[in-house]
PDB file with one MODEL, atoms N, CA, C and O in Angstrom:
MODEL        1
ATOM      1  N   UNK A   1     -28.811 -10.361   2.626  1.00  0.00           N
ATOM      2  CA  UNK A   1     -28.118 -11.593   2.305  1.00  0.00           C
ATOM      3  C   UNK A   1     -26.901 -11.315   1.438  1.00  0.00           C
ATOM      4  O   UNK A   1     -25.869 -11.964   1.610  1.00  0.00           O
ATOM      5  N   UNK A   2     -26.993 -10.378   0.522  1.00  0.00           N
ATOM      6  CA  UNK A   2     -25.867 -10.066  -0.347  1.00  0.00           C
ATOM      7  C   UNK A   2     -24.675  -9.579   0.470  1.00  0.00           C
ATOM      8  O   UNK A   2     -23.541  -9.965   0.186  1.00  0.00           O
ATOM      9  N   UNK A   3     -24.906  -8.747   1.470  1.00  0.00           N
ATOM     10  CA  UNK A   3     -23.811  -8.256   2.311  1.00  0.00           C
ATOM     11  C   UNK A   3     -23.127  -9.409   3.029  1.00  0.00           C
ATOM     12  O   UNK A   3     -21.903  -9.419   3.159  1.00  0.00           O
ATOM     13  N   UNK A   4     -23.896 -10.371   3.492  1.00  0.00           N
ATOM     14  CA  UNK A   4     -23.315 -11.532   4.169  1.00  0.00           C
ATOM     15  C   UNK A   4     -22.488 -12.360   3.208  1.00  0.00           C
ATOM     16  O   UNK A   4     -21.439 -12.881   3.586  1.00  0.00           O
ATOM     17  N   UNK A   5     -22.943 -12.492   1.966  1.00  0.00           N
ATOM     18  CA  UNK A   5     -22.186 -13.254   0.974  1.00  0.00           C
ATOM     19  C   UNK A   5     -20.869 -12.565   0.650  1.00  0.00           C
ATOM     20  O   UNK A   5     -19.845 -13.234   0.512  1.00  0.00           O
ATOM     21  N   UNK A   6     -20.875 -11.231   0.526  1.00  0.00           N
ATOM     22  CA  UNK A   6     -19.652 -10.494   0.248  1.00  0.00           C
ATOM     23  C   UNK A   6     -18.673 -10.614   1.402  1.00  0.00           C
ATOM     24  O   UNK A   6     -17.475 -10.804   1.190  1.00  0.00           O
ATOM     25  N   UNK A   7     -19.173 -10.506   2.605  1.00  0.00           N
ATOM     26  CA  UNK A   7     -18.319 -10.626   3.776  1.00  0.00           C
ATOM     27  C   UNK A   7     -17.715 -12.017   3.821  1.00  0.00           C
ATOM     28  O   UNK A   7     -16.529 -12.168   4.113  1.00  0.00           O
ATOM     29  N   UNK A   8     -18.501 -13.016   3.539  1.00  0.00           N
ATOM     30  CA  UNK A   8     -18.020 -14.381   3.544  1.00  0.00           C
ATOM     31  C   UNK A   8     -16.906 -14.542   2.503  1.00  0.00           C
ATOM     32  O   UNK A   8     -15.869 -15.141   2.787  1.00  0.00           O
ATOM     33  N   UNK A   9     -17.122 -14.009   1.308  1.00  0.00           N
ATOM     34  CA  UNK A   9     -16.120 -14.099   0.250  1.00  0.00           C
ATOM     35  C   UNK A   9     -14.855 -13.340   0.660  1.00  0.00           C
ATOM     36  O   UNK A   9     -13.742 -13.816   0.435  1.00  0.00           O
ATOM     37  N   UNK A  10     -15.025 -12.185   1.249  1.00  0.00           N
ATOM     38  CA  UNK A  10     -13.892 -11.388   1.711  1.00  0.00           C
ATOM     39  C   UNK A  10     -13.108 -12.160   2.765  1.00  0.00           C
ATOM     40  O   UNK A  10     -11.878 -12.186   2.732  1.00  0.00           O
ATOM     41  N   UNK A  11     -13.805 -12.777   3.681  1.00  0.00           N
ATOM     42  CA  UNK A  11     -13.141 -13.568   4.721  1.00  0.00           C
ATOM     43  C   UNK A  11     -12.397 -14.750   4.117  1.00  0.00           C
ATOM     44  O   UNK A  11     -11.298 -15.082   4.561  1.00  0.00           O
ATOM     45  N   UNK A  12     -12.978 -15.381   3.121  1.00  0.00           N
ATOM     46  CA  UNK A  12     -12.315 -16.506   2.462  1.00  0.00           C
ATOM     47  C   UNK A  12     -11.020 -16.065   1.791  1.00  0.00           C
ATOM     48  O   UNK A  12     -10.003 -16.753   1.879  1.00  0.00           O
ATOM     49  N   UNK A  13     -11.060 -14.924   1.125  1.00  0.00           N
ATOM     50  CA  UNK A  13      -9.854 -14.394   0.480  1.00  0.00           C
ATOM     51  C   UNK A  13      -8.799 -14.076   1.537  1.00  0.00           C
ATOM     52  O   UNK A  13      -7.622 -14.389   1.356  1.00  0.00           O
ATOM     53  N   UNK A  14      -9.213 -13.464   2.626  1.00  0.00           N
ATOM     54  CA  UNK A  14      -8.270 -13.126   3.693  1.00  0.00           C
ATOM     55  C   UNK A  14      -7.640 -14.383   4.284  1.00  0.00           C
ATOM     56  O   UNK A  14      -6.434 -14.415   4.532  1.00  0.00           O
ATOM     57  N   UNK A  15      -8.446 -15.412   4.509  1.00  0.00           N
ATOM     58  CA  UNK A  15      -7.912 -16.667   5.056  1.00  0.00           C
ATOM     59  C   UNK A  15      -6.931 -17.324   4.088  1.00  0.00           C
ATOM     60  O   UNK A  15      -5.907 -17.857   4.516  1.00  0.00           O
ATOM     61  N   UNK A  16      -7.227 -17.294   2.806  1.00  0.00           N
ATOM     62  CA  UNK A  16      -6.329 -17.873   1.804  1.00  0.00           C
ATOM     63  C   UNK A  16      -4.999 -17.122   1.783  1.00  0.00           C
ATOM     64  O   UNK A  16      -3.933 -17.735   1.729  1.00  0.00           O
ATOM     65  N   UNK A  17      -5.069 -15.799   1.826  1.00  0.00           N
ATOM     66  CA  UNK A  17      -3.845 -15.003   1.860  1.00  0.00           C
ATOM     67  C   UNK A  17      -3.030 -15.304   3.112  1.00  0.00           C
ATOM     68  O   UNK A  17      -1.805 -15.406   3.042  1.00  0.00           O
ATOM     69  N   UNK A  18      -3.692 -15.447   4.250  1.00  0.00           N
ATOM     70  CA  UNK A  18      -2.994 -15.782   5.486  1.00  0.00           C
ATOM     71  C   UNK A  18      -2.350 -17.163   5.388  1.00  0.00           C
ATOM     72  O   UNK A  18      -1.234 -17.360   5.870  1.00  0.00           O
ATOM     73  N   UNK A  19      -3.038 -18.111   4.775  1.00  0.00           N
ATOM     74  CA  UNK A  19      -2.467 -19.450   4.568  1.00  0.00           C
ATOM     75  C   UNK A  19      -1.205 -19.380   3.711  1.00  0.00           C
ATOM     76  O   UNK A  19      -0.288 -20.185   3.871  1.00  0.00           O
ATOM     77  N   UNK A  20      -1.170 -18.409   2.800  1.00  0.00           N
ATOM     78  CA  UNK A  20      -0.021 -18.227   1.914  1.00  0.00           C
ATOM     79  C   UNK A  20       1.078 -17.396   2.575  1.00  0.00           C
ATOM     80  O   UNK A  20       2.118 -17.148   1.964  1.00  0.00           O
ATOM     81  N   UNK A  21       0.855 -16.965   3.813  1.00  0.00           N
ATOM     82  CA  UNK A  21       1.840 -16.156   4.527  1.00  0.00           C
ATOM     83  C   UNK A  21       1.788 -14.684   4.158  1.00  0.00           C
ATOM     84  O   UNK A  21       2.736 -13.945   4.424  1.00  0.00           O
ATOM     85  N   UNK A  22       0.697 -14.253   3.552  1.00  0.00           N
ATOM     86  CA  UNK A  22       0.550 -12.862   3.127  1.00  0.00           C
ATOM     87  C   UNK A  22      -0.378 -12.108   4.075  1.00  0.00           C
ATOM     88  O   UNK A  22      -1.378 -11.523   3.660  1.00  0.00           O
ATOM     89  N   UNK A  23      -0.025 -12.137   5.346  1.00  0.00           N
ATOM     90  CA  UNK A  23      -0.853 -11.515   6.379  1.00  0.00           C
ATOM     91  C   UNK A  23      -1.025 -10.013   6.178  1.00  0.00           C
ATOM     92  O   UNK A  23      -2.099  -9.477   6.449  1.00  0.00           O
ATOM     93  N   UNK A  24       0.012  -9.327   5.708  1.00  0.00           N
ATOM     94  CA  UNK A  24      -0.085  -7.881   5.516  1.00  0.00           C
ATOM     95  C   UNK A  24      -1.161  -7.539   4.484  1.00  0.00           C
ATOM     96  O   UNK A  24      -1.918  -6.584   4.662  1.00  0.00           O
ATOM     97  N   UNK A  25      -1.225  -8.320   3.410  1.00  0.00           N
ATOM     98  CA  UNK A  25      -2.232  -8.075   2.388  1.00  0.00           C
ATOM     99  C   UNK A  25      -3.619  -8.415   2.929  1.00  0.00           C
ATOM    100  O   UNK A  25      -4.586  -7.707   2.648  1.00  0.00           O
ATOM    101  N   UNK A  26      -3.720  -9.492   3.700  1.00  0.00           N
ATOM    102  CA  UNK A  26      -5.003  -9.853   4.309  1.00  0.00           C
ATOM    103  C   UNK A  26      -5.489  -8.742   5.234  1.00  0.00           C
ATOM    104  O   UNK A  26      -6.675  -8.410   5.240  1.00  0.00           O
ATOM    105  N   UNK A  27      -4.583  -8.172   6.010  1.00  0.00           N
ATOM    106  CA  UNK A  27      -4.953  -7.068   6.904  1.00  0.00           C
ATOM    107  C   UNK A  27      -5.394  -5.849   6.111  1.00  0.00           C
ATOM    108  O   UNK A  27      -6.329  -5.153   6.507  1.00  0.00           O
ATOM    109  N   UNK A  28      -4.722  -5.586   4.988  1.00  0.00           N
ATOM    110  CA  UNK A  28      -5.085  -4.456   4.131  1.00  0.00           C
ATOM    111  C   UNK A  28      -6.501  -4.653   3.595  1.00  0.00           C
ATOM    112  O   UNK A  28      -7.311  -3.725   3.612  1.00  0.00           O
ATOM    113  N   UNK A  29      -6.796  -5.858   3.122  1.00  0.00           N
ATOM    114  CA  UNK A  29      -8.136  -6.147   2.608  1.00  0.00           C
ATOM    115  C   UNK A  29      -9.182  -5.961   3.694  1.00  0.00           C
ATOM    116  O   UNK A  29     -10.273  -5.455   3.430  1.00  0.00           O
ATOM    117  N   UNK A  30      -8.860  -6.362   4.894  1.00  0.00           N
ATOM    118  CA  UNK A  30      -9.792  -6.221   6.008  1.00  0.00           C
ATOM    119  C   UNK A  30     -10.189  -4.768   6.237  1.00  0.00           C
ATOM    120  O   UNK A  30     -11.313  -4.490   6.654  1.00  0.00           O
ATOM    121  N   UNK A  31      -9.282  -3.846   5.969  1.00  0.00           N
ATOM    122  CA  UNK A  31      -9.551  -2.426   6.191  1.00  0.00           C
ATOM    123  C   UNK A  31     -10.304  -1.766   5.040  1.00  0.00           C
ATOM    124  O   UNK A  31     -10.797  -0.648   5.194  1.00  0.00           O
ATOM    125  N   UNK A  32     -10.403  -2.427   3.898  1.00  0.00           N
ATOM    126  CA  UNK A  32     -11.064  -1.838   2.739  1.00  0.00           C
ATOM    127  C   UNK A  32     -12.588  -1.865   2.894  1.00  0.00           C
ATOM    128  O   UNK A  32     -13.134  -2.756   3.545  1.00  0.00           O
ATOM    129  N   UNK A  33     -13.267  -0.890   2.295  1.00  0.00           N
ATOM    130  CA  UNK A  33     -14.741  -0.864   2.344  1.00  0.00           C
ATOM    131  C   UNK A  33     -15.326  -2.107   1.675  1.00  0.00           C
ATOM    132  O   UNK A  33     -14.778  -2.622   0.700  1.00  0.00           O
ATOM    133  N   UNK A  34     -16.429  -2.570   2.209  1.00  0.00           N
ATOM    134  CA  UNK A  34     -17.077  -3.782   1.701  1.00  0.00           C
ATOM    135  C   UNK A  34     -17.437  -3.675   0.221  1.00  0.00           C
ATOM    136  O   UNK A  34     -17.372  -4.668  -0.504  1.00  0.00           O
ATOM    137  N   UNK A  35     -17.810  -2.500  -0.224  1.00  0.00           N
ATOM    138  CA  UNK A  35     -18.274  -2.359  -1.603  1.00  0.00           C
ATOM    139  C   UNK A  35     -17.136  -2.132  -2.600  1.00  0.00           C
ATOM    140  O   UNK A  35     -17.384  -2.064  -3.804  1.00  0.00           O
ATOM    141  N   UNK A  36     -15.890  -2.013  -2.120  1.00  0.00           N
ATOM    142  CA  UNK A  36     -14.786  -1.737  -3.037  1.00  0.00           C
ATOM    143  C   UNK A  36     -13.593  -2.661  -2.868  1.00  0.00           C
ATOM    144  O   UNK A  36     -12.633  -2.550  -3.631  1.00  0.00           O
ATOM    145  N   UNK A  37     -13.611  -3.558  -1.914  1.00  0.00           N
ATOM    146  CA  UNK A  37     -12.410  -4.333  -1.615  1.00  0.00           C
ATOM    147  C   UNK A  37     -11.963  -5.179  -2.798  1.00  0.00           C
ATOM    148  O   UNK A  37     -10.768  -5.272  -3.078  1.00  0.00           O
ATOM    149  N   UNK A  38     -12.910  -5.795  -3.492  1.00  0.00           N
ATOM    150  CA  UNK A  38     -12.556  -6.704  -4.588  1.00  0.00           C
ATOM    151  C   UNK A  38     -11.894  -5.931  -5.734  1.00  0.00           C
ATOM    152  O   UNK A  38     -10.857  -6.345  -6.254  1.00  0.00           O
ATOM    153  N   UNK A  39     -12.494  -4.825  -6.113  1.00  0.00           N
ATOM    154  CA  UNK A  39     -11.950  -3.994  -7.189  1.00  0.00           C
ATOM    155  C   UNK A  39     -10.556  -3.473  -6.834  1.00  0.00           C
ATOM    156  O   UNK A  39      -9.650  -3.492  -7.667  1.00  0.00           O
ATOM    157  N   UNK A  40     -10.392  -3.014  -5.611  1.00  0.00           N
ATOM    158  CA  UNK A  40      -9.104  -2.478  -5.184  1.00  0.00           C
ATOM    159  C   UNK A  40      -8.048  -3.569  -5.097  1.00  0.00           C
ATOM    160  O   UNK A  40      -6.888  -3.337  -5.435  1.00  0.00           O
ATOM    161  N   UNK A  41      -8.435  -4.748  -4.651  1.00  0.00           N
ATOM    162  CA  UNK A  41      -7.505  -5.868  -4.557  1.00  0.00           C
ATOM    163  C   UNK A  41      -6.995  -6.255  -5.939  1.00  0.00           C
ATOM    164  O   UNK A  41      -5.791  -6.429  -6.127  1.00  0.00           O
ATOM    165  N   UNK A  42      -7.885  -6.389  -6.895  1.00  0.00           N
ATOM    166  CA  UNK A  42      -7.492  -6.763  -8.255  1.00  0.00           C
ATOM    167  C   UNK A  42      -6.604  -5.679  -8.869  1.00  0.00           C
ATOM    168  O   UNK A  42      -5.610  -5.984  -9.529  1.00  0.00           O
ATOM    169  N   UNK A  43      -6.962  -4.433  -8.651  1.00  0.00           N
ATOM    170  CA  UNK A  43      -6.210  -3.321  -9.215  1.00  0.00           C
ATOM    171  C   UNK A  43      -4.794  -3.229  -8.640  1.00  0.00           C
ATOM    172  O   UNK A  43      -3.847  -2.925  -9.365  1.00  0.00           O
ATOM    173  N   UNK A  44      -4.651  -3.490  -7.347  1.00  0.00           N
ATOM    174  CA  UNK A  44      -3.361  -3.295  -6.670  1.00  0.00           C
ATOM    175  C   UNK A  44      -2.572  -4.577  -6.448  1.00  0.00           C
ATOM    176  O   UNK A  44      -1.483  -4.526  -5.876  1.00  0.00           O
ATOM    177  N   UNK A  45      -3.080  -5.711  -6.877  1.00  0.00           N
ATOM    178  CA  UNK A  45      -2.415  -6.994  -6.630  1.00  0.00           C
ATOM    179  C   UNK A  45      -0.951  -6.999  -7.077  1.00  0.00           C
ATOM    180  O   UNK A  45      -0.099  -7.406  -6.288  1.00  0.00           O
ATOM    181  N   UNK A  46      -0.609  -6.572  -8.298  1.00  0.00           N
ATOM    182  CA  UNK A  46       0.803  -6.624  -8.713  1.00  0.00           C
ATOM    183  C   UNK A  46       1.725  -5.811  -7.795  1.00  0.00           C
ATOM    184  O   UNK A  46       2.834  -6.246  -7.483  1.00  0.00           O
ATOM    185  N   UNK A  47       1.273  -4.655  -7.374  1.00  0.00           N
ATOM    186  CA  UNK A  47       2.077  -3.816  -6.483  1.00  0.00           C
ATOM    187  C   UNK A  47       2.206  -4.471  -5.115  1.00  0.00           C
ATOM    188  O   UNK A  47       3.284  -4.466  -4.521  1.00  0.00           O
ATOM    189  N   UNK A  48       1.129  -5.024  -4.625  1.00  0.00           N
ATOM    190  CA  UNK A  48       1.137  -5.648  -3.303  1.00  0.00           C
ATOM    191  C   UNK A  48       2.118  -6.816  -3.245  1.00  0.00           C
ATOM    192  O   UNK A  48       2.878  -6.943  -2.285  1.00  0.00           O
ATOM    193  N   UNK A  49       2.106  -7.662  -4.262  1.00  0.00           N
ATOM    194  CA  UNK A  49       2.989  -8.826  -4.194  1.00  0.00           C
ATOM    195  C   UNK A  49       4.452  -8.406  -4.335  1.00  0.00           C
ATOM    196  O   UNK A  49       5.328  -9.015  -3.720  1.00  0.00           O
ATOM    197  N   UNK A  50       4.727  -7.381  -5.131  1.00  0.00           N
ATOM    198  CA  UNK A  50       6.114  -6.887  -5.228  1.00  0.00           C
ATOM    199  C   UNK A  50       6.572  -6.349  -3.873  1.00  0.00           C
ATOM    200  O   UNK A  50       7.701  -6.606  -3.454  1.00  0.00           O
ATOM    201  N   UNK A  51       5.706  -5.609  -3.189  1.00  0.00           N
ATOM    202  CA  UNK A  51       6.064  -5.057  -1.892  1.00  0.00           C
ATOM    203  C   UNK A  51       6.277  -6.137  -0.839  1.00  0.00           C
ATOM    204  O   UNK A  51       6.979  -5.914   0.147  1.00  0.00           O
ATOM    205  N   UNK A  52       5.680  -7.295  -1.042  1.00  0.00           N
ATOM    206  CA  UNK A  52       5.878  -8.420  -0.129  1.00  0.00           C
ATOM    207  C   UNK A  52       7.085  -9.268  -0.543  1.00  0.00           C
ATOM    208  O   UNK A  52       7.377 -10.284   0.089  1.00  0.00           O
ATOM    209  N   UNK A  53       7.782  -8.852  -1.600  1.00  0.00           N
ATOM    210  CA  UNK A  53       8.983  -9.557  -2.014  1.00  0.00           C
ATOM    211  C   UNK A  53       8.724 -10.759  -2.898  1.00  0.00           C
ATOM    212  O   UNK A  53       9.603 -11.608  -3.051  1.00  0.00           O
ATOM    213  N   UNK A  54       7.548 -10.852  -3.481  1.00  0.00           N
ATOM    214  CA  UNK A  54       7.220 -11.978  -4.353  1.00  0.00           C
ATOM    215  C   UNK A  54       7.428 -11.546  -5.795  1.00  0.00           C
ATOM    216  O   UNK A  54       6.948 -10.493  -6.215  1.00  0.00           O
ATOM    217  N   UNK A  55       8.136 -12.354  -6.537  1.00  0.00           N
ATOM    218  CA  UNK A  55       8.378 -12.043  -7.947  1.00  0.00           C
ATOM    219  C   UNK A  55       7.500 -12.941  -8.798  1.00  0.00           C
ATOM    220  O   UNK A  55       7.520 -14.165  -8.669  1.00  0.00           O
ATOM    221  N   UNK A  56       6.724 -12.302  -9.674  1.00  0.00           N
ATOM    222  CA  UNK A  56       5.808 -13.059 -10.538  1.00  0.00           C
ATOM    223  C   UNK A  56       6.472 -13.377 -11.853  1.00  0.00           C
ATOM    224  O   UNK A  56       5.861 -14.009 -12.715  1.00  0.00           O
TER     225      UNK A  56
ENDMDL
END
């Protein structure tokens, strides 16, 4: 059940990013391992948004 919950959460994050027009980041998250995607996303978020041309 825990794996299904993580996948569901991962899918929700990917859908939200796609809604925001950040398909490249959503695709990147899709390729990340299930047990590390959240940590890697949080760690690399500032770099990812800069590479997508978003200024924070």
